[in-house]
C-alpha positions in Angstrom: -22.8 -17.9 -11.8 -21.6 -16.9 -8.3 -17.9 -16.0 -8.1 -16.7 -15.1 -4.6 -13.3 -13.8 -5.9 -15.0 -11.4 -8.3 -17.2 -10.1 -5.5 -14.2 -9.6 -3.3 -12.3 -7.7 -6.0 -15.3 -5.5 -6.6 -15.7 -4.7 -2.9 -12.0 -4.0 -2.5 -12.2 -1.7 -5.5 -15.2 0.2 -4.2 -13.8 0.6 -0.7 -10.4 1.7 -2.1 -12.1 4.1 -4.5 -14.3 5.7 -1.9 -11.3 5.9 0.5 -9.2 7.6 -2.2 -11.9 10.1 -2.9 -12.4 10.9 0.8 -8.6 11.1 1.5 -7.9 13.3 -1.5 -10.9 15.5 -0.7 -9.5 16.0 2.8 -6.0 16.7 1.4 -7.5 19.4 -0.9 -9.5 20.9 2.0 -6.3 21.0 4.1 -4.4 22.5 1.1 -2.1 19.4 1.1 -0.8 20.2 4.6 -1.1 16.6 5.8 1.4 14.1 7.3 3.6 12.0 5.2 1.9 8.8 6.4 -1.5 10.2 5.4 -0.1 10.9 1.9 1.4 7.4 1.6 -1.8 5.7 2.7 -3.7 7.8 0.1 -1.3 6.7 -2.6 -1.8 3.1 -1.5 -5.6 3.5 -1.7 -5.4 4.9 -5.2 -3.0 2.1 -6.2 -5.3 -0.5 -4.7 -8.3 0.9 -6.6 -6.4 0.9 -9.8 -5.0 -2.6 -9.2 -8.5 -4.0 -8.3 -10.1 -2.5 -11.4 -7.6 -4.2 -13.6 -8.0 -7.4 -11.7 -11.8 -7.3 -12.1 -11.4 -7.0 -15.9 -9.0 -9.9 -15.9 -11.3 -12.0 -13.7 -14.2 -11.3 -16.0 -12.1 -12.4 -19.0 -11.0 -15.6 -17.1 -14.6 -16.5 -16.1 -15.7 -16.2 -19.7 -12.9 -18.7 -20.6 -11.9 -16.2 -23.1 -8.6 -16.6 -24.9 -8.1 -12.9 -24.6 -7.4 -13.4 -20.9 -3.9 -14.8 -21.7 -3.2 -11.8 -24.0 -4.4 -9.5 -21.2 -2.0 -11.1 -18.7 0.8 -10.2 -21.1 -0.3 -6.6 -21.5 1.3 -3.5 -20.0 -1.8 -2.8 -17.8 -1.7 -6.3 -16.2 2.0 -6.4 -15.6 2.2 -3.0 -14.0 -1.0 -3.0 -12.1 0.6 -3.0 -8.6 3.2 -0.3 -9.3 1.3 2.6 -7.7 0.5 0.5 -4.6 4.1 -0.6 -4.4 5.3 3.0 -4.5 3.0 4.0 -1.6 3.9 0.9 0.5 7.6 1.3 -0.1 7.4 5.0 1.0 5.4 4.1 4.1 7.7 1.3 5.2 10.8 3.3 4.5 9.5 6.3 6.4 8.4 4.3 9.4 11.6 2.3 9.5 13.6 5.6 9.5 11.4 6.9 12.3 12.0 3.8 14.4 15.7 4.0 13.9 16.1 7.7 14.6 13.4 8.6 17.1 13.4 5.8 19.7 15.5 5.4 22.8 17.3 2.1 22.8 16.9 1.6 26.5 13.1 2.0 26.4 12.9 -0.5 23.5 15.0 -3.0 25.3 12.9 -2.6 28.4 9.7 -3.5 26.5 11.4 -6.3 24.6 11.1 -4.9 21.1 14.0 -7.0 19.7 13.4 -6.1 16.1 13.7 -2.4 16.7 16.8 -2.8 18.8 18.5 -4.8 16.1 17.5 -2.2 13.5 18.8 0.6 15.6 22.1 -1.1 16.3 22.4 -2.0 12.7 21.9 1.5 11.3 23.0 3.7 14.2 25.7 1.6 15.7 25.0 3.2 19.1 22.1 4.3 21.2 20.6 7.7 20.8 21.4 10.3 23.4 
């Protein structure tokens, strides 16, 4: 039986797994002297591979109409499958938000019409950077 969702989960898992291996290999080659953003993306790839693998198992149980699927959705693995990805995404968003707030000139942002950044800078800085 063809299941498009399962195929997508498998493809996402494979791409995230290959990406994780490539990124971690590069980090080892560079002796972990990589940017913070690179590290956060690597954590997100590892988290996505983990989450997808657990989702694949759940999808297979659901397709078999197995009563174990319900028990699996109550398990520790299922309920925490996105934690690694969430940590990476939170670190990335926090880091980039901090950079926007502290490293951009308010006048340049206003000139280009980036209203969200202007509001963030005013909210957190209270004044423009000199």
